[in-house]
N, C-alpha and C positions, 0 to 999 in steps of 0.2 A: 375328410375335411379338405376343402379345395386349397390348392396352393402347395400341398406337400409334394415333395419329390420322393420317389421310392426309397425307403431307408436302406442304406448300404452300410454293412459292417465288415470290417476287415481286421483280421488278426485280433479279435476282441477278447480272446480268452486264453491266455497262456496258462500252462499248468502251474499249480500251486506247489507241487512237491510236498504233499502232506504225508508222504510215506508210501503212497501207492500210486504209481504212474497210471494204472488202469482206472482207478477212481477219479483221479484228476482229469484224465482224458474224457471220462464219461461226463463229468461236470462241465468241462470245456465244451464238449459237443452239444450238451443240452442247452447251454447258454447260446452258442453260436446258432443253433437251430431255433430256439424258443424266442429269443428277444426280437429278431426281425419279424417273426410271425405275429407276436403279440402287438408290436407296433403297427403292423399292417391291419390287424384285426381292430385295434383301437381307432385307426384312421377310417377304415371301411364302415365301422359302426357309427361314425360321426361322433367320436369321443367327446363327451361334454367337458371341455376344458382346454387349456392352452396346450401347445405342443410339448411343453415341459411336463405337463401332467401325463400325456400319452407315453412318453419315454420313461418317466418315473414308474408308471404303472407296469410297463413291460418288464423293466429290470426287477421290480418287486415281485412280479409273478414268477420270473425265472428263479429268483432266490427261493421262493416258496416251493417251487417244483423240485429243485435240487435238495433242499432241506427235507422235504417230505419223502424223497427217495431214500435218504439216510434214516429217517424215522421208520419207514416201512420195511427196510431191509438192513439188519445190523451190519452186513458186509459193506454197505455203502455209507455207514455212519462217518461223519467227519469230512466227506469229500467237499471240495470247494474249488472256486476259480475266481479270477478277477475279470473285469469287464469294462470295455469302453464302447459306447454306442453313439451314433450320430444321426440326427434327422436333418437333412438339408432342406431349407425353406427358400422361397423366392428371394427373400431378403434376410440373409443370415442363416444360422443353424442352431440346433439345440443338441447338447451333448449330455451324456450320463457316464459316470465313471465310478467304479468301485475297485479298491485295491491299488496296485501299482502299475496297472495298464495306463498308458498315457494318451492324451489327445493333443495333437499338434495342428497348427495352421501353417500353411505355406503361402507366403506372400512374396512374389518375385522369386528370389533365390534364398530367402530367409525363413527358417523354421522357427516357430514360436510355440512353446509349451503352454497349453491352455488349462490343463488340469493340474491338480496337486496330488501327489502320491498319498495314499492312505498307508503310510509306513511309519514305523517308530522313528526313523531318522527324520523324516519330514515334519512329523508332529513335534518332536523335540527341538528341531531347528526353529519352528514357528514360536515355541514357548521361550526359547533361550536366546534367539537372535544369532545363532551360530551358523557358519557356512557348512555346506555338505561335507567338505573336506575335514573341517574341524570335528564335526559330529561323527564322522566315520571312525575316528580313533576311539570313541566311546561306545558306539552302538553298531551291531552288525547291520549291513544294508538290506538284508533280505527278510526282515521281520515286518510282515504287513499287519495292519490293524483292522482292516475290513475286507471282507470277501463275500461272494455269493455262496450260500449253501450251509456253512456250519451253524449259523443262527437263523432263527425264523424272523 
């Protein structure tokens, strides 16, 4: 698709700590390798759709790849990771995010968080209108509600 800039992904997949550092590292490495390739493939094939469709498809494929690894090998069952991905366009960008990996924009000297965490704290804050500090007294901060891998 003309006008795309090569997709660049940085630190997109921190470990989930699902109980096995090796499995989390495998899921992270799969995502770090697979998402950029899938985005490039979608672009090279003239993906029929908007840039958001290309990045959504890439993240969905990475989820399926990680999940299927767990289905095919019981030792890999339950592995997962979070992900933030970005396609920079001539005018703007398209981001995808799963879990508590965050996407930020830097304008001048100010960072602005563009994504919302898929965490229990953030979801409860949205429902109850409480601050993160108030919610932290009720809910542990490290419970994520979405990730790549555990579910198809």
